[in-house]
SEKE-894045 format. One line per field, with one value per residue (C-alpha): residue number from 1; x, y, z. Coordinates in nm, 2 decimals, always signed. Example, Ala and Ser with C-alpha at 12.3 -4.5 7.8 and 13.67 -1.06 7.14 Angstrom:
<pts>
n: (1	2);
x: (+1.23	+1.37);
y: (-0.45	-0.11);
z: (+0.78	+0.71);
</pts>
This chain:
<pts>
n: (1	2	3	4	5	6	7	8	9	10	11	12	13	14	15	16	17	18	19	20	21	22	23	24	25	26	27	28	29	30	31	32	33	34	35	36	37	38	39	40	41	42	43	44	45	46	47	48	49	50	51	52	53	54	55	56	57	58	59	60	61	62	63	64	65	66	67	68	69	70	71	72	73	74	75	76	77	78	79	80	81	82	83	84	85	86	87	88	89	90	91	92	93	94	95	96	97	98	99	100	101	102	103	104	105	106	107	108	109	110	111	112	113	114	115	116	117	118	119	120	121	122	123	124	125	126	127	128	129	130	131	132	133	134	135	136	137	138	139	140	141	142	143	144	145	146	147	148	149	150	151	152	153	154	155	156	157	158	159	160	161	162	163	164	165	166	167	168	169	170	171	172	173	174	175	176	177	178	179	180	181	182	183	184	185	186	187	188	189	190	191	192	193	194	195	196	197	198	199	200	201	202	203	204	205	206	207	208	209	210	211	212	213	214	215	216	217	218	219	220	221	222	223	224	225	226	227	228	229	230	231	232	233	234	235	236	237	238	239	240	241	242	243	244	245	246	247	248	249	250	251	252	253	254	255	256	257	258	259	260	261	262	263	264	265	266	267	268	269	270	271	272	273	274	275	276	277	278	279	280	281	282	283	284	285	286	287	288	289	290	291	292	293	294	295	296	297	298	299	300	301	302	303	304	305	306	307	308	309	310	311	312	313	314	315	316	317	318	319	320	321	322	323	324	325	326	327	328	329	330	331	332	333	334	335	336	337	338	339	340	341	342	343	344	345	346	347	348	349	350	351	352	353	354	355	356	357	358	359	360	361	362	363	364	365	366	367	368);
x: (+0.79	+0.71	+0.73	+0.36	+0.40	+0.60	+0.61	+0.50	+0.68	+0.46	+0.78	+0.70	+0.76	+1.11	+1.37	+1.56	+1.36	+1.07	+0.76	+0.85	+1.19	+1.06	+0.76	+0.88	+0.96	+0.60	+0.58	+0.73	+0.64	+0.56	+0.76	+0.64	+0.29	+0.06	-0.29	-0.57	-0.34	-0.61	-0.81	-1.13	-1.47	-1.71	-1.95	-2.31	-2.64	-2.77	-2.52	-2.46	-2.42	-2.08	-1.98	-1.64	-1.46	-1.09	-0.92	-0.55	-0.35	+0.00	+0.09	+0.20	+0.05	-0.05	-0.30	-0.44	-0.80	-0.78	-0.58	-0.83	-1.14	-1.04	-0.92	-1.24	-1.46	-1.61	-1.60	-1.74	-2.03	-2.13	-2.08	-2.30	-2.28	-2.03	-1.69	-1.36	-1.03	-0.73	-0.38	-0.09	+0.15	+0.49	+0.47	+0.22	+0.30	+0.23	-0.10	-0.19	-0.10	-0.32	-0.61	-0.56	-0.55	-0.86	-0.66	-0.80	-1.11	-1.05	-0.72	-0.56	-0.27	-0.06	-0.15	+0.15	+0.08	-0.29	-0.22	+0.03	-0.22	-0.49	-0.28	-0.11	-0.44	-0.58	-0.82	-0.98	-0.88	-0.94	-1.11	-1.02	-1.34	-1.23	-0.97	-0.79	-0.49	-0.29	+0.04	+0.29	+0.60	+0.89	+1.24	+1.44	+1.80	+2.10	+2.07	+2.45	+2.51	+2.19	+2.04	+1.84	+1.73	+2.03	+2.26	+2.16	+2.44	+2.70	+2.49	+2.37	+2.00	+1.83	+1.51	+1.34	+1.42	+1.51	+1.19	+0.96	+0.72	+0.96	+1.25	+1.07	+0.95	+1.31	+1.45	+1.18	+1.23	+1.60	+1.54	+1.31	+1.60	+1.84	+2.04	+2.18	+2.11	+2.15	+1.82	+1.94	+2.26	+2.16	+2.49	+2.49	+2.49	+2.31	+2.39	+2.05	+2.11	+1.85	+1.82	+1.56	+1.35	+1.44	+1.80	+1.77	+1.78	+2.11	+2.25	+2.16	+2.31	+2.64	+2.66	+2.63	+2.35	+2.28	+1.90	+1.62	+1.29	+1.08	+0.73	+0.61	+0.71	+1.06	+1.06	+0.96	+1.21	+1.49	+1.36	+1.38	+1.75	+1.81	+1.71	+1.50	+1.21	+1.33	+1.03	+0.69	+0.58	+0.23	+0.36	+0.43	+0.07	-0.24	-0.45	-0.16	-0.32	-0.19	-0.30	-0.08	-0.33	-0.64	-0.89	-0.91	-1.14	-1.14	-1.39	-1.51	-1.59	-1.75	-1.98	-2.08	-2.10	-2.17	-2.35	-2.03	-1.82	-2.07	-2.05	-1.67	-1.68	-1.93	-1.69	-1.40	-1.59	-1.67	-1.31	-1.19	-1.45	-1.34	-0.98	-1.08	-1.30	-1.07	-0.71	-0.53	-0.73	-0.69	-0.31	-0.31	-0.53	-0.30	+0.00	-0.16	-0.26	+0.09	+0.23	-0.04	+0.05	+0.40	+0.56	+0.73	+0.52	+0.63	+0.74	+0.50	+0.76	+0.75	+0.40	+0.22	+0.39	+0.40	+0.03	-0.06	+0.12	-0.11	-0.45	-0.72	-0.97	-1.25	-1.18	-0.95	-0.80	-0.84	-0.69	-0.36	-0.35	-0.39	-0.12	+0.11	+0.06	+0.08	+0.39	+0.57	+0.52	+0.64	+0.95	+1.02	+0.98	+0.71	+0.49	+0.16	-0.08	-0.45	-0.61	-0.96	-1.21	-0.98	-1.23	-1.58	-1.70	-2.07	-2.09	-1.87	-2.09	-2.40	-2.24	-2.15	-2.49	-2.64	-2.41	-2.53	-2.20	-2.13	-2.01	-1.64	-1.48	-1.32	-1.14	-1.30	-1.14	-1.46	-1.64	-1.88);
y: (+0.18	+0.41	+0.33	+0.32	+0.00	-0.19	-0.03	-0.33	-0.65	-0.92	-1.02	-1.38	-1.46	-1.32	-1.59	-1.70	-1.49	-1.57	-1.38	-1.33	-1.19	-0.95	-0.81	-0.74	-0.37	-0.27	-0.10	+0.24	+0.31	-0.03	-0.28	-0.63	-0.75	-0.66	-0.78	-0.55	-0.25	+0.00	+0.17	-0.02	+0.15	-0.05	-0.27	-0.17	-0.21	-0.49	-0.75	-0.84	-1.20	-1.24	-1.19	-1.04	-0.92	-0.96	-0.67	-0.65	-0.35	-0.19	+0.09	+0.32	+0.63	+0.45	+0.26	+0.58	+0.48	+0.19	+0.40	+0.69	+0.47	+0.27	+0.57	+0.76	+0.46	+0.48	+0.10	+0.01	+0.25	+0.07	-0.27	-0.21	-0.50	-0.69	-0.65	-0.57	-0.75	-0.59	-0.72	-0.51	-0.65	-0.56	-0.73	-0.84	-1.21	-1.25	-1.07	-1.30	-1.60	-1.47	-1.42	-1.77	-1.92	-1.73	-1.52	-1.21	-1.17	-0.83	-0.65	-0.33	-0.44	-0.34	-0.47	-0.70	-0.92	-0.92	-1.04	-1.29	-1.42	-1.45	-1.62	-1.86	-1.99	-2.02	-1.74	-1.92	-1.73	-1.36	-1.08	-0.71	-0.53	-0.17	+0.10	+0.29	+0.49	+0.62	+0.78	+0.87	+0.76	+0.99	+1.00	+1.22	+1.31	+1.50	+1.83	+1.88	+1.57	+1.54	+1.85	+1.68	+1.34	+1.35	+1.35	+1.00	+0.82	+0.70	+0.77	+0.54	+0.54	+0.33	+0.13	-0.05	-0.41	-0.61	-0.67	-0.46	-0.21	+0.09	-0.11	-0.22	+0.14	+0.27	-0.01	+0.05	+0.43	+0.39	+0.16	+0.43	+0.67	+0.44	+0.34	-0.02	-0.21	-0.56	-0.61	-0.88	-0.71	-0.35	-0.28	-0.06	+0.30	+0.38	+0.18	+0.05	+0.00	-0.21	-0.06	-0.11	+0.20	+0.21	+0.27	+0.47	+0.81	+0.72	+0.59	+0.92	+1.12	+0.92	+0.97	+0.60	+0.68	+0.98	+0.95	+0.70	+0.60	+0.55	+0.57	+0.80	+0.88	+0.78	+1.04	+1.32	+1.20	+1.24	+1.58	+1.69	+1.59	+1.82	+1.60	+1.74	+1.57	+1.51	+1.32	+1.24	+0.90	+1.04	+1.24	+0.91	+0.78	+0.88	+1.12	+1.10	+0.80	+0.45	+0.20	+0.16	+0.02	-0.21	-0.37	-0.75	-1.00	-1.38	-1.52	-1.76	-1.46	-1.26	-1.55	-1.61	-1.25	-1.00	-0.77	-0.74	-0.68	-0.41	-0.24	-0.23	-0.09	+0.18	+0.26	+0.28	+0.52	+0.74	+0.73	+0.85	+1.13	+1.22	+1.24	+1.48	+1.69	+1.70	+1.66	+1.79	+1.57	+1.27	+1.33	+1.32	+1.02	+0.83	+0.93	+0.83	+0.49	+0.43	+0.50	+0.28	+0.00	+0.00	+0.23	+0.56	+0.87	+1.10	+1.46	+1.73	+1.84	+1.49	+1.39	+1.67	+1.65	+1.27	+1.24	+1.51	+1.33	+1.03	+1.04	+0.84	+0.70	+0.45	+0.36	+0.06	+0.20	-0.14	-0.04	+0.05	-0.30	-0.46	-0.23	-0.33	-0.70	-0.67	-0.46	-0.67	-0.95	-0.74	-0.66	-1.03	-1.02	-1.29	-1.52	-1.38	-1.41	-1.48	-1.21	-1.24	-1.23	-1.07	-0.79	-0.80	-0.45	-0.53	-0.42	-0.11	+0.00	-0.05	+0.17	+0.43	+0.43	+0.49	+0.79	+0.93	+0.85	+0.66	+0.30	+0.23	+0.03	-0.32	-0.30	-0.62	-0.81	-0.85	-1.16	-1.30);
z: (-2.16	-1.86	-1.49	-1.49	-1.69	-1.44	-1.10	-0.91	-0.97	-0.82	-0.64	-0.57	-0.93	-0.95	-1.01	-0.71	-0.46	-0.23	-0.18	+0.18	+0.11	-0.16	+0.02	+0.37	+0.30	+0.33	+0.67	+0.74	+1.10	+1.25	+1.45	+1.54	+1.46	+1.74	+1.81	+1.91	+1.85	+1.77	+2.04	+2.00	+2.03	+2.24	+2.04	+2.10	+1.94	+1.71	+1.62	+1.26	+1.14	+1.30	+1.66	+1.56	+1.25	+1.24	+1.06	+0.95	+0.84	+0.86	+1.10	+0.82	+0.65	+0.33	+0.54	+0.68	+0.60	+0.85	+1.10	+1.10	+1.07	+1.38	+1.57	+1.51	+1.58	+1.23	+1.16	+1.50	+1.45	+1.14	+1.29	+1.59	+1.83	+1.61	+1.77	+1.60	+1.66	+1.49	+1.40	+1.27	+1.01	+0.89	+0.55	+0.29	+0.29	+0.66	+0.62	+0.33	+0.54	+0.82	+0.58	+0.44	+0.79	+0.91	+1.16	+0.99	+0.77	+0.61	+0.55	+0.41	+0.19	-0.12	-0.46	-0.52	-0.22	-0.31	-0.66	-0.53	-0.27	-0.54	-0.80	-0.57	-0.44	-0.80	-0.73	-0.43	-0.12	-0.15	-0.33	-0.36	-0.24	-0.24	-0.27	+0.00	-0.12	-0.42	-0.45	-0.18	-0.36	-0.47	-0.59	-0.35	-0.40	-0.26	-0.44	-0.42	-0.63	-0.84	-0.99	-1.27	-1.39	-1.63	-1.33	-1.21	-1.40	-1.16	-0.85	-0.58	-0.55	-0.28	-0.30	+0.00	-0.13	-0.43	-0.63	-0.42	-0.58	-0.57	-0.68	-0.99	-1.05	-1.04	-1.26	-1.52	-1.51	-1.56	-1.86	-2.02	-1.99	-2.16	-1.85	-1.84	-1.52	-1.38	-1.20	-0.96	-0.84	-0.89	-1.07	-1.38	-1.50	-1.18	-0.86	-0.72	-0.35	-0.17	+0.18	+0.44	+0.49	+0.86	+0.78	+0.46	+0.64	+0.81	+0.48	+0.32	+0.61	+0.59	+0.21	+0.14	-0.10	-0.32	-0.32	-0.29	-0.47	-0.16	-0.02	+0.26	+0.52	+0.42	+0.14	+0.37	+0.63	+0.37	+0.27	+0.64	+0.62	+0.32	+0.02	-0.26	-0.45	-0.80	-0.92	-0.78	-0.92	-0.96	-1.26	-1.44	-1.42	-1.61	-1.40	-1.14	-0.98	-0.91	-0.64	-0.34	-0.09	-0.14	+0.09	+0.06	+0.22	+0.26	+0.01	+0.28	+0.51	+0.23	+0.15	+0.51	+0.63	+0.35	+0.60	+0.81	+0.50	+0.38	+0.72	+0.71	+0.36	+0.48	+0.76	+0.51	+0.28	+0.58	+0.70	+0.36	+0.37	+0.72	+0.60	+0.33	+0.55	+0.86	+0.73	+1.04	+1.27	+1.04	+1.04	+1.42	+1.43	+1.20	+1.40	+1.73	+1.58	+1.46	+1.81	+1.97	+1.74	+1.87	+1.61	+1.64	+1.61	+1.33	+1.40	+1.25	+0.99	+0.84	+0.92	+0.73	+0.39	+0.40	+0.47	+0.22	-0.06	-0.03	-0.20	-0.01	-0.24	-0.24	-0.60	-0.62	-0.95	-1.11	-1.44	-1.27	-1.11	-1.45	-1.60	-1.32	-1.38	-1.76	-1.77	-1.51	-1.76	-2.04	-1.84	-1.80	-1.43	-1.40	-1.59	-1.69	-1.39	-1.43	-1.21	-1.37	-1.09	-0.83	-0.77	-0.62	-0.59	-0.55	-0.19	-0.24	-0.52	-0.30	-0.03	-0.28	-0.44	-0.09	-0.06	-0.39	-0.57	-0.89	-0.91	-0.96	-1.24	-1.20	-1.54	-1.65	-1.36	-1.15	-1.05	-1.31);
</pts>
């Protein structure tokens, strides 16, 4: 069983742990949640069916579509006279709570909290309406201590948090290599050390850990400190793609304001196109947006490789979401979730068709 079979644990279902405790390690540059963090372009022109759309996201690079789209005014251009209100989150559960409460209408979020939010509401509260990012996760190690994957035995490898997406990926990978691990404690042939991304670089510098399976920009931060990339998680997935960020919407808002949702999706598609066409400007946009949101701007030596390791895509990569859910079940990490109907890609496919591009697949998980 490869790590592609169980890299995201759907943490709320792990015994003895809560969704909040398991999914807090989602933000890698942000601090406290902050409203209206993005520099908002002025609403002008014809108003759509809503006065305002409330958008949530994290101030980290894997949410680059939102960061760049807001910074460049691409969403506002599509929304015309409908205004934008933004809110920055540090963790998936708080964003799901905000969506459920109506504090936000649309959000950029990782797949595990999206699945949790969908299943916990019995499929009633949200839909995944588009993709945003893939990749950006690596195993980086101290080259003086770990020269190959065979050298992992007896080493201390950090993950962001017990049960989070990278933690599950590491545990699954170790299992495929025959290492024996206790998932709860992290004890075993390899010591799995749960360490917040904010302190992982210091832990590496002090020698408290020998490496880490982490997302960007933490991985590039460690490389800047002398670590080496031992494994890029992309290499463990078919076509080197796996979903790390989705776009979700409140079902209530989608039903009431499909024109607004379509406009946001059109802005998202244009933001991803901008990133591909203007990578240097997009990097700076993302960094500026992180700083504006109350986070710490990243130095160029870390920003460039971190941003470049992430693939920004409109395709939600639905088959990888299904694989993550199925293989987490196979690993015994949760009861089988019913995620049928979690996708509604109707508006995304409309936007893509207008752009002369093919529709994207929902892996049989779309609305009927």
